[in-house]
N, C-alpha and C positions, 0 to 999 in steps of 0.2 A: 503524355496517358488521361485519357480520363481516369475522372473518379466514380462512375458511374453508368449502367450500362441505359445510353441511350442513342445506342445506332441499330437501328432496322434494316434487316435484309430481307426484300418482303420478294415473289419470284416465284413465280404462276406456276403450277403442276400441268408437266405435260401436252405443254403448252398449246402446240400446232395440233393434237390428238383432242387437247381437252376443245378446242375452238369447235372444231367436225360434230362435237359430239355434242356442245350445244344448241349447233345452229340444225343440228338432224337429230332431235329423239332420239328416234329406232336406233341410234350406236346408246345410247348410257347404257352402260354398264357392259356394254359388247366387245372383246380387244379391237381395236381399231388400228391398221397401220399407213400412214399417210406419208404416200412413195410411194415406187413400183418396184423398178428394178433397184433401186436403192431404201432403204428404211430412216427415211428423212425426222422421224415421231413414231412414237405408240404410245397409246393409251398405257394404262398401271394393270386395266386387264392382261395385256398381253406383255406387257414388262413383266409380267407375275408368271410367261408361260417361255423368259428366254430370251422375247425380243430384244434388241439395241437397236440405238441409234446407232447408222452405218453399217449395218450388215445390213447382207445382198441380198433381197428380195428372197429367194427361193427358200436361202437357210431361214427366213423368216418363216414363212412359210411353212418348212418341216418342222418347224416347233410349235407354230399355231397354225392345221388347216384351219379351222373354222374364223381365220382373225377377217376383217373386212377391209378391205384397204382399199383407199378414196387421194385421189388425186392432191396434192395441195394445191391449197388456194391461199396464193401469198398476200392478197389486199386484204382478203377477211382478216391477216394476223395481224399485217401491218393497221389499221380499222382498231382491231384491237388492244394493242398496244397504246394506240394512241388516245382510248377512254382510258384504261389502265394508268398511266404515265398522267391524265387531266387526275383523276384519284390523288394522287403519287403528289403531283405539285398545291392539289385543294388543303392538301395535310398538312405541309414543308415546305414552306423553300427550297432547303438544302436537298436535295434530288440530287445522287449522280445516276444516272442512269449507267450500266451495264453490256445492254443488251435489249434487247424487245421486249423481253419477256423476267429482267428482276434489273432490281434497284438497289442503292445504300441509301438510307436518310435518316438525317440526324435530329433529332427530335425531344433534343435535351433542353431548350429554350424557351417550351412549352407549357410547361408543368404547373400554373397559374390557368393559362388559358384552355388547354387539351385534357388535362390529365396525365396520367404516369405513362411511359412509355408504353407499361403493357396494356394498360387502356384505350391507348390511341390506336393499338397494333391493333386490338381488338375489330375498335372498328372499323380502322383502313380496311378488312377483312372482311369485316359486311358490307362494306362498302361497294368491295369489286362480286363480291356475290348478288347484293339486290341489281347491281346499275349496270355490270358487264353481263353476268352469266358466268362467273366462271370461280373457281377453286384457287387459294395461293397459301402458300406458306409463309410464313414469316419467324424470320430469328433476331430475336433482342440482345446486347451484350456493348462490355463496355468501346469494344474493338466490332472494324470490321471485319477483321478474318474468322475472328469467335461468331458472332451474329449470321454470319454466311453458312459457318458449319452446325450451327443449330438451326436454320433454316431449312437443311437438308437435312439433319434426325427426326425434322416434324414432320416430313413429306412423309405420308401426302396430307394437304390439307389441313396442318399444324400450323400451330403456336408455342413455342420457345425458349423461357425465356431465361438468362444465366447468369446469373448475380455473381456480384463482384470477387465475393468469397466461397462462390463456386464453381470456378475458371477454372485452379484445376484440377479439381471432383470431375468435372466432365469431359473439359479436351483429352487427359492421358490419357484415359483407358482406350481410348479411340486410337486404330491401325494409322500407324505413316497415311498411308495413304488420302485421308484426306487434308491434309498439309496443301495449302497453295505453293506449287512448286514440286511435287514429289509426282513424275509420274511412272509410269512400269521402268524405266532406266533406276529409277532413283531409287527408286522404290528395290531393286533386284540386288541394289548394292547394300543396304543397309540390311536387306531381309541374311545377307552373308553373313553382314558381322555380329546376326543374331537380334537384331531390332527389328519391330513389328509395331511396336506400341508408341505413340506421342511420346508417353510417359517415357520408355525408354529411349527415346531420341534426347531428351532431358537430361538427363544424363549424363551423357556425354562434355566434355570440355566444348568449347566452344571451336579451339584449334586442332579438332581429331577432328571434327563435321565438315570442319573447313580441309581438310587433306583425303577424307575419302572424296566429296561430293564437289570440291574441288569451293575457291573462295566462295561466292559468289552463291551459288544454290548454298553449301554448306552454314554459311553467314546467316542466309534469309533462312530455311530450315526450320534451324536453330535459335533463333530467335521468336519464332512464330512457337515454336516446343514450349519456349520459358514466358510466353505469350507479352511478348512483343510485341507491339504494331501500334505505332503511334501517327503510323495516315487517317488524315481527315476524310471527313466528307465532303468528296469538290463537288463544286458546280460550276457549269458552264467553263467545264474544260474542254477545249478543242486539244480531238486526238493526233497524236502523234503520224499516226498510222492508220492508215485504212485499209482492205483484204477483205477475199471473198474464199472461198472455196466450195469443192463439189465430192462426193463420198465416190467411187465407184462401183462398190461391190469386191463382186471377189474375181469374176467371170477373164480371163487374160484383159488385155487392151496394147494393137498396136499403136507404133509410134503415132500412125495421122492420127490413131483419136485422141491420144493424147496433146499431139497438137490442134489438136481442133476443137479441144477443152481448153485449156490457155489460153489461145485467141478466144474464145468468148469471156472466161475470165476477167483476162485483161483489155480487150474493149471496154468492161464496166465501169472496170473501176478506173480505166482512162476518162469514161466519160463522166465519172461521179466528183474527181478531181479537177474536172474541167468545171464542170456544175459550181465545183464548190469555191472559184479561184483560189488553185492551190497548185502548186506542183511537188514533183517529187526527186530526191534525188537515190535512195536508194531501192532496188527490186529483191523482193524474200523471196526464195522458192521454197515451200515445204512439200513434204512427200509421207509420207506410209505405206510403207511397204504388205506385201501378201502378207509378213508375218506377226507386221504389225508395231514393227522399229520404226522409228518417226526420225527424219534426218531435215534438215536446212540448210540452203546453201544461197548467198546474199553473193549481189552486183553494188559497185556505185559505182553511178557516171558524176561524168568529169564538171554538168552544170543541170539545176533542178530543168526536170520536164512535167510537160504534160500530154504529150505526144502519144499515142498509139504506137503506135509504126518503131519507135525506138520504146517503150517498155517492154513488146512483144520481141521486138529483136534480143532485149539482153533477156530475159524470159525462154526466151528458147533455145539459150548458149548454156545457162543452170539447166534446162531440164536435160539438152544435148552429154551436160558432162553427168548426168544420171541416171543416162541409158544402161550402162554397167548392168549394174546393182539394180533394175525397175528387166528389165530382161531376167537377171539370175534370180528374184526374190521376186517379182508379180504387185504389182500396185492399189493398193485399197483410198486412194486420199491424193488428189494435188492438191493446193492453195496456192495464191499468190497477193505477199502485204507488201505495197510500198509504203516506206517510210522517211523518216527525215522531212516532214513537209515543211514549204512556205509558203506562205499567199502573194497571189505573181505581185501585188503592189509593193508586196515589199521587197522586192527584188531589182538590184541598183539598176537604174533604166542606162547607165551610158555599157553594159554589157547581152544588150541584141541578139538575139542566137535567131535562124530563119535556118526551119524546117522543114522549108519546101513544098513538096506536092502534098507529104504528107500533114503537114498542117492543115490546108487547105481540104486538103478529104478528110477529117475533122472537123473542120467547120465549116462542111458541106453536111455531114451526117447530122452533125449536132442538131444543126437548124430545120430536116428537116425533118424529124426526132421530135422535137420542138416541136411541133404545126402538125406532127400526126400519130404522133404517140410512140414508143422506146421502138413495137414493134414491126415501125414498119418500113423499114429500111437496114438494111444491113450488108458484110463486107460478101464478097462473090462468094470466096469459099466455106461461109455459110449458110449458105441457102438450102434449101431440105433439110438440114441439118436440126437435129436436136438442141434448143438452146439452151437443157439443162433448165437449171430454179435458180431465180436471183433470190439469196435469203434479203427478209425485214434486215433493215440496219437500222440503227436511229439516226434521227438528222443530223447534222453536225451543227454545234454549237458554235456560234460566236462567241 
């Protein structure tokens, strides 16, 4: 554990909506919703009226009739992210990207050449505003977890330093939902015990937390509540999984629609595997039902693969198993993660696998897309259908 607050968590404010307001001055100071059928992002002016990410477009417009709805511009968000990350890496070589709009920075070794962590954070925020035109909130603390909480508390457009001797004073009054790993289900379990603040959770014995929440979750959140988080800022860490998801709004979806969306997601992810010279063994299906409860299903295949046909077959089996629950409760989000990733070159050469026509089709599609663009060719099932939005992601690290 560090002895002083040297970890920065930098998080761009309402990122997609802020890029839209930056690029269109007429949108500044007005409620902005990015996305149509489903809210992909909302400006703070829209959030103040109750609009939230993943909310159905109709519900969002009912809450905020004067909102201006704009289509997503993923290329603009990717470009803004690259500009901001260039500033991060110019600030310190120790940068751990979390998503395209947030990162951890370790600045403990820069005091003599760049000043205190707080001074570094002030300059960082000024540079992002001046050079990229966006507001960014920064939390500074001794641990990654506390830095992330501090940045969230400081929003919008804020800076908050949590000194080591103030950690308990800062964290313990906050609701338990602030802890990593405490979602709606875990929070409800704690609420039933009368535990609503982090401090109340910290007063429990670790064994009690593990018995109530399960061994892994209980140990994790209890350690955070007691200010234990030894994880360092990790640079150039290659991902163990990749994923994508699509918010669906609240309207009913036919199983045919869900299958099409699943095909689109798997097609993109499989292409990312091949582009990154990776293979995976496990397919994870993530669902959020109409009552906003969540479910996860997974299946591991016998050998690593990057073949779209095989991965889609597995994903379809997982979705079929969830069909009764979807029919009963509805669905508002569907996502796929591919995990247990391996480099293609690291696999045993004595175990060749012939994926037949599936491999040849993937190779042909990849070649055309490389030459003429990602949207130049697609699978027949997707012709004339809305491809959805492919959320920008951080580049793979080597």
